[in-house]
Each structure stands twice: as structure tokens, then as C-alpha cells.
C-alpha positions as CSV (number, residue, x, y, z in Angstrom):
1,M,2.4,-14.8,-4.4
2,E,5.3,-16.5,-2.7
3,K,4.6,-20.0,-1.4
4,T,7.1,-19.4,1.3
5,R,5.5,-16.3,2.8
6,K,5.8,-16.2,6.6
7,K,2.6,-16.8,8.7
8,S,3.9,-14.7,11.6
9,L,6.4,-11.9,11.8
10,S,9.5,-12.4,13.8
11,A,10.3,-10.1,16.7
12,S,13.1,-8.5,14.7
13,D,10.6,-7.8,11.8
14,I,8.1,-6.2,14.2
15,V,10.9,-4.0,15.7
16,L,12.1,-3.1,12.2
17,A,8.6,-2.0,11.1
18,G,8.1,-0.1,14.3
19,A,11.4,1.6,14.1
20,L,10.8,2.7,10.5
21,I,7.3,4.0,11.3
22,A,8.7,5.9,14.3
23,A,11.5,7.3,12.1
24,G,8.9,8.5,9.6
25,A,7.0,10.2,12.4
26,V,10.1,12.0,13.6
27,L,10.9,13.1,10.1
28,R,7.4,14.3,9.6
29,V,7.3,16.4,12.8
30,F,10.8,17.9,12.5
31,S,11.4,18.3,8.7
32,P,11.0,21.8,7.3
33,P,8.3,22.2,4.7
34,V,9.3,21.6,1.0
35,F,7.5,24.3,-1.1
36,G,5.1,24.8,1.9
37,I,4.4,21.0,2.0
38,T,5.3,18.7,4.9
39,P,5.5,15.3,3.3
40,N,4.1,12.2,5.2
41,F,7.3,10.2,5.6
42,I,5.4,7.6,7.5
43,I,4.1,6.3,4.2
44,C,7.6,6.0,2.9
45,M,8.7,4.0,5.9
46,Y,5.9,1.6,5.9
47,C,6.5,0.9,2.2
48,V,10.1,0.2,3.0
49,A,9.1,-2.0,5.9
50,I,6.7,-4.0,3.6
51,L,9.5,-4.4,1.0
52,M,11.9,-5.6,3.6
53,I,9.9,-8.0,5.8
54,R,7.4,-9.3,3.1
55,P,4.4,-9.6,5.4
56,T,1.1,-11.4,4.7
57,M,-1.8,-9.2,3.5
58,V,-3.3,-9.1,7.0
59,Q,0.1,-8.2,8.5
60,A,0.5,-5.4,5.8
61,L,-3.0,-4.1,6.8
62,G,-1.9,-4.2,10.4
63,I,1.2,-2.1,9.5
64,G,-1.2,0.3,7.7
65,V,-3.4,0.6,10.8
66,V,-0.4,1.2,13.1
67,S,0.9,3.8,10.6
68,A,-2.5,5.5,10.6
69,A,-2.5,5.8,14.4
70,V,1.0,7.4,14.3
71,S,-0.1,9.6,11.4
72,H,-3.1,10.7,13.3
73,L,-0.8,12.0,16.0
74,T,1.4,14.0,13.6
75,T,-1.0,15.3,11.0
76,K,-2.1,18.8,10.4
77,S,-5.2,17.7,8.6
78,M,-8.6,19.0,9.5
79,I,-10.0,15.5,9.5
80,P,-7.2,13.3,10.9
81,Y,-9.3,10.2,11.2
82,L,-9.2,9.7,7.5
83,N,-5.7,8.3,7.9
84,F,-7.4,5.1,9.2
85,I,-8.7,4.6,5.7
86,S,-5.9,6.0,3.6
87,E,-2.9,4.4,5.3
88,P,-4.3,0.8,5.2
89,V,-5.1,1.3,1.5
90,G,-1.5,2.5,0.9
91,A,-0.1,-0.5,2.8
92,L,-2.3,-2.9,0.9
93,V,-1.2,-1.4,-2.4
94,A,2.4,-1.7,-1.3
95,F,1.8,-5.3,-0.3
96,L,0.2,-6.1,-3.7
97,L,3.0,-4.5,-5.6
98,V,5.6,-6.4,-3.6
99,A,3.7,-9.6,-4.0
100,G,3.1,-9.2,-7.7
101,L,5.7,-6.9,-9.2
102,A,8.0,-9.7,-10.3
103,K,5.2,-11.3,-12.3
104,L,4.7,-8.2,-14.4
105,S,6.8,-7.8,-17.6
106,F,8.6,-4.8,-16.1
107,G,9.1,-6.4,-12.7
108,N,12.8,-6.1,-12.7
109,I,13.1,-2.3,-13.0
110,S,16.8,-1.9,-12.5
111,L,20.0,-0.2,-13.5
112,G,22.9,-2.6,-13.3
113,K,22.7,-4.3,-9.9
114,V,20.4,-1.7,-8.4
115,S,16.7,-2.5,-8.3
116,F,14.3,0.4,-8.4
117,K,11.5,-1.5,-6.7
118,P,11.7,0.7,-3.5
119,L,11.1,3.7,-5.7
120,V,8.2,2.2,-7.6
121,V,6.5,0.6,-4.6
122,T,6.7,3.8,-2.5
123,L,5.7,6.1,-5.4
124,I,2.5,4.0,-6.1
125,G,1.8,3.3,-2.4
126,T,2.0,7.0,-1.5
127,L,-0.2,8.0,-4.5
128,A,-2.7,5.3,-3.4
129,S,-2.8,6.6,0.2
130,G,-2.9,10.2,-0.8
131,L,-5.6,9.8,-3.5
132,T,-7.7,7.7,-1.1
133,Y,-7.4,10.5,1.5
134,I,-8.5,13.2,-1.0
135,S,-11.4,11.1,-2.3
136,V,-12.7,10.3,1.2
137,L,-12.2,13.9,2.3
138,K,-14.1,15.1,-0.7
139,F,-17.0,12.7,0.2
140,A,-16.8,13.6,3.9
141,I,-17.0,17.3,3.3
142,L,-20.5,16.7,2.0
143,F,-21.5,15.6,5.5
144,V,-19.1,17.4,7.9
145,N,-18.8,21.1,8.7
146,T,-15.2,22.1,8.1
147,P,-13.7,25.5,9.0
148,K,-12.7,26.0,5.4
149,N,-13.1,24.3,2.1
150,P,-9.8,22.8,1.1
151,A,-8.7,23.4,-2.5
152,F,-8.5,19.9,-4.0
153,L,-6.0,20.9,-6.6
154,G,-3.8,22.0,-3.8
155,L,-4.3,18.7,-2.0
156,L,-3.4,16.9,-5.2
157,S,-0.2,18.8,-5.5
158,V,0.7,17.8,-1.9
159,V,0.1,14.2,-2.7
160,V,2.2,14.3,-5.9
161,T,5.0,16.2,-4.1
162,T,4.9,13.8,-1.2
163,A,5.0,10.8,-3.5
164,L,8.0,12.1,-5.4
165,I,9.9,12.9,-2.2
166,N,9.0,9.6,-0.5
167,S,10.0,7.5,-3.5
168,V,13.4,9.0,-3.8
169,L,13.9,8.7,0.0
170,A,12.8,5.0,-0.1
171,Q,15.3,4.3,-2.9
172,V,18.1,6.0,-1.0
173,I,17.6,4.3,2.4
174,Y,16.5,0.9,1.3
175,Y,19.8,-0.8,0.7
176,P,21.6,0.8,3.7
177,I,18.7,-0.3,6.0
178,M,18.8,-3.8,4.5
179,A,22.5,-4.0,5.2
180,A,22.2,-2.6,8.7
181,S,19.4,-5.0,9.6
182,G,21.4,-8.0,8.5
183,K,18.9,-8.9,5.8
184,K,20.3,-10.5,2.7
185,I,20.5,-8.1,-0.3
186,K,19.7,-10.0,-3.4
187,T,21.0,-9.0,-6.8
188,V,18.5,-8.0,-9.4
189,A,18.9,-11.4,-11.1
190,Q,18.3,-13.3,-7.8
191,E,15.4,-11.1,-6.6
192,K,12.0,-12.6,-7.1
193,I,9.6,-10.6,-5.0
């Protein structure tokens, strides 16, 4: 992990993370369903926030908990409290990818000067969050009366579809948001996560 990692987030980093999570909530509430699925754009936005502000592990978990609270308010799930498990897991996975991706042999996934780290981090972060949600839901259903038994294959298709949509969205918005926020955009050669 980086030796120069910040111990506390700046006010602008907190505002950026909050604005991205809020934008994800607005997109989630007002976006029309894609093939009957309303993706959780909050995951996309917290992955982008983690990529941009490079928080510590505890700060990334905090971003996950805040995202879970916002997700809780916008979800259509039968057990919305599960977001308080799945979103911190997704944020932690995004943090670990951001902290360690450069150390892997494929750490510089790029085409020319464009890095695809936003796509990869968001894809894997969304899958981690969604699969955690499904796993905990499957376990919770053993102990909780639910109005109907969810089809787990259907839930898995929601997770995969959301992961694909989120990863493309993250890749598209990452560089413009970096530029708009005044953060330095590093070339692929300069970028060491």
C-alpha cells in the first residue's frame, strides 16, 4: 500500500464522496429499469470516490456504511438492512483493488493513455457487494419470514447486469469528474495506485 496514504480526508474529499453517493441515489431512484432491473448506481459512485480520493481502509469502510444508509432509503429489497453488510464489503474490495492493483502483473490495464482501472475496480466491487447481498439473503431467509421466496438465479442476473452497467458508467465518468474536481489526472505510465 502507498506510504503516503492520507490519515484524514480533506473537506473537499468528503464533499466529493458525498456528492457522488448522492448522485448515485438520484440515478437509482429516477432511472428507468434496464431489462426490468434498476441498477444500484450508489455502488458505482462509491467505487469512483474510492478511486479518486484514495482513502484509508477505515475511511473506505465509512464510505461503505454511508452508502449502505443511502441504499437503504432507495432500495426495493425485501430485507433492506442487508445493505449494511454488502456495501461495506463492496467498498472494502474497491479499497483493496485500488491499494493493490498496481502490484499485480496486470495492474496497468490500459489502451493508450486511458486506464481501465475504474472499469475493473467498479466491476469487481459491484460483484462483491451483490454476491455478498445474495449470500447473506440466502442465509437470512432460513430465519426470516419473507412474503415470497426470491429466485436466486434472478438475483444473480441482477447483480451481473448491475456490475456491467456500473463498470461502464464508472469508466465513462471517471476522467471528467477527475478534471472537474481539479484532481491531477495521471497518465498510465505515471499512475501507481
